[in-house]
N, C-alpha and C positions, 0 to 999 in steps of 0.2 A: 198449617205448617208446624213443624216441631221446633221447640226452643229448649235450650239446656239450662239457661239461667233464669229466664222470665217465669214468673208464677202463672199457673194455669188461668187464673182469673183475668189476666192481661193479654192472653193470646189473641183474642178477637181484636182488641185495640191495636196490637202490633200488626195484625194482618191488614186492618183498615189503613194504618199509617203508610205501609208500603204502597198500597194502591193509590192513596191520596198524593203522596209526594212524586210518584211516577206520573200520574195524570195531570196534576196541577203545577208541578215544578220541573217536569221533564227529567227527573232523576233516573239514572241508569246504573247498571252494574252493582246491584245491591249485594252487600255482605252481611251475614247475620251473626251477631254476638262475637265479634272479633275486635281485638285491641287496635286502636288507631296507630299506635306505636308501641314498641316493646317496653318503653319506659313509662307508659301510661297505664295505670291500673284499670281504668274504666273500659268496659267492653260494651259499647253502645248496642242497643237492640238492632239498629240498622246503620250501615254506612252505605253511601252511594256517591256517584259522581254527578255534578251539576254542569249545565252547559257553560256557565261563566268560568268554570275551572275550579270552583270551590268544592271542598269535600263536605258532603251532607252527613251529619250524625243525628240520629233520632233515638232518644232514650225514652222508652215506654215506662211510665211510673204511675202510681196512684195519686201523687201530689206533684206540684210544679217544680220543687227545688229541694236541694239537700246539701250537706257539707261535702259529700263526695263529688257532686256536680261543681260546686264552687272550686274545689281543688283542681278538677279537670280544666275548668275555664282558666284558672290562674296559670296552670302549666302551659296550656295552648297559647294564651295571650303572651306569656313571657317569651315563648319560642317564636311568636309571630306565625303560628300555624294557620293556614287559610281554611278554616273550618266554620261552617254554619251549624250551630247546635240547637236542635229542637227538643222539647219535652212533649211527649204525647200522653195525655191523661184520658181516662174513660169518663163518660157521663155518669153522674150519680150523686149521692149525698156528699157535699163538700166537707172536708175536715175543717175544724175551727181555724187552722193555720193556713187555709188555702189562699186567702187574699194576701196575707203577708208574704207567703212563699212566691206568689205571682209577682209581687212587687220586687222581691229579691231576684227573681229570674230576669225581669226586665232590666234591673240595674246591672246585672252581670252579663247582659247581652245575649241572653238565652231566649229563644222563641218558645211560645207555649201554644199548643193546639189541643182542643178537646173533641173527642169523637162521641157522637150520639149512638144509640143502639142500632140505628139503621145505616151507620157508616158515614153520615154527613158530619162535617167538621166545622168548628168555630175557632178561628184564630184570635187569641187574646192580643198577641203582638208578635212581630217577626224578629228573628235574631240578627245580631250584628256579627259580621265576619270577625273571628277572633284575631285575625292578623292585623286588624285596624282598631280593635277594641281599646288598645292601650293609648289611643289618641288623647292627648291632654285637652280636656274640655275647656271651652271659652268661659272666662269670667265676664259675664255680661255687664257687670257693674262698671267696667272700664270702657264699655262701648256706648257711644251716644245713642239715645233711644231711637232716633230716626234710622240708625244703621243696624239695629239688633236683628231685624228680620233677615237682612242680607247675610249676616254671619251665621245665624241659626239655620237658615236654609242650606247654605253651603256645608255646614257641619253635618246636618241631617243627611244630606245627599252622600257625603263621604262615608258616614257610618251605615248607610243602608246597603252597602255592598258595591257602590260605584265610586270608589275613591278618586278615580281619574276625573270624573265629572265634578266631584266636590272640589278638587284642586283647580279645575278649570274655572269654576265659579269664583273662588277666592282670588285667583290670579287676575281674572277679568275685572274684579272690583278694584284691585290695586292699580291695574293699568288705567282704569277710568278715572280714579281720583287723582292720580299723578298727572294725567293729561289735563284735567281741569285746573289743577294747581299751576301747571306750566303756562296754560293759556291766560289765566288770571294774572299771575305775576308778570308775565311779559306785557300784558295790556297796561299794567300799572307803571311800566317803565323800570322794572327792577332787574332787567337783564342788560348786560353790557352789549355794545354793538358787535355784530358778527364780523369776522375777519373778511377782508376784501376777497371777492370771488366765491365765497361759500354759498351754497344753496340755501334758500329759505326753507322754513318748515311750516307745515300745517299741523296744528296740535291735535287734530282729529284723525288725519289720514297718514301722516308721515310715520314710518315704522317706529314703534315705541322705543326701541333701543337707541335710535338716533335722537329722538326727542330728549331722552334722559342724558345722552352724551352731551348735547348742546346745553342742557340745563346745568349740568355739572360745570361746564366750562364758563358759562356766561352769567349765571345768576349772581346777584349781589346779595351775599348772605346777610350783611349788615342791615340792608333795607328790609329784607324779609323778617329778620329777627325783631326788628322794631315793632312789627305787628303780630308776629307769631314767635314768641321767645323759644319755643321748643324746637324750632327748625335749625338744622345744621346741614352742611354739605354731606356729612356722613349718611344722612337720611336718604339722599339721592344715590349715594354709592351702594347702599344696601339694596335698593330697588333694582339697580342695574344687574345685580346677580340673579334676578328672577325673570329676565326678559325672554329666556329660552324655554318657557314653561310648556309651549305647545309640543315641542319635541319630547319633553319629559313625560307627558301624559298620553302621547299617541301610540307608544309601543304596546302591542297586545301580547301578553304572556302566553306561551305555548305549553308550558309544563307547570306542574304544581310548584316546583322549586322557583321558577321564574315568577309565578304569581306571588309567592311568599316574599321574594326579593323586591318585586315592584311595590307591593303594599307597604313594606317597611320604608322604602324610599319615598313613596308618596305621603306617608304619615309624617315624616320629617319635613317634607316640602310644605305640607299644609300648615303645620304648626309654625314654621318660620315665616311663611308668607302672611299668615293671619296676624302674627305678632307685629310684623312690619306695617301691615294695613292699619292696625290699631294705633300705632305711632302716627301714621299719616292722618288718621281721624283727628287726633289732637292738634296737629299742625294746621289742618284745614278748618277746624272749628273756630280757631282764633281769627281766621280770615273770612268767617261766615260763608264758607263754601259748602258746609253741611249743616 
């Protein structure tokens, strides 16, 4: 294939990369050395469409990272562009900066793949969709050790390009801990009597929204605070705003614009749900529920 920008010594790597991403990732509709957007200066070696709707960009280079790539990543992340950016490098004598650039690429959410002389590939790491890369990372120091894996798994799932599943995981964790809290505090006698004629609730099977509604109405805040000082009724109110999460993650985007909008919405949803979940960790830790 002919290339206008790419140096002759990288043409074979570029050819290999097109075949690789077509066969291993199902990428289609390749474009060669075209700008992703008129306002972006970088013209990736390859652009293509992926099945999940993300735009694949492959930049063929001799090394894993550069200032121009950092600028491209920053611009795409700021705009929330649904792009997966890979750097493809040839096999050969690595430059002294190779490992440090590899680390920079990982930190910037850029995937790196190296092609051998026979066209076989080695993936150092995969990219993060730049539409979700701006996710505020969790400060694990504020998370109880027994719950860190739960948070890290949900965050990794989110950043791996399935933000809907990441949100699902974090919302399920919030639902589980508030149901356990409700069942414990009710068994301790910290709930007021239900009104005459009202239906009873099962803390494991009754719809979550109704469990929280009853909790807000009937829980004795003073009794709970005597054991868990960080608890307030506002903590329940915050959770009630997240009970419709299944509808929020079930919509499948049909266009690139819808994907961009969905990822922005889910990023906000993940961050807010996670922050509420961490508050509930504190509440429940005082009650020895975690």
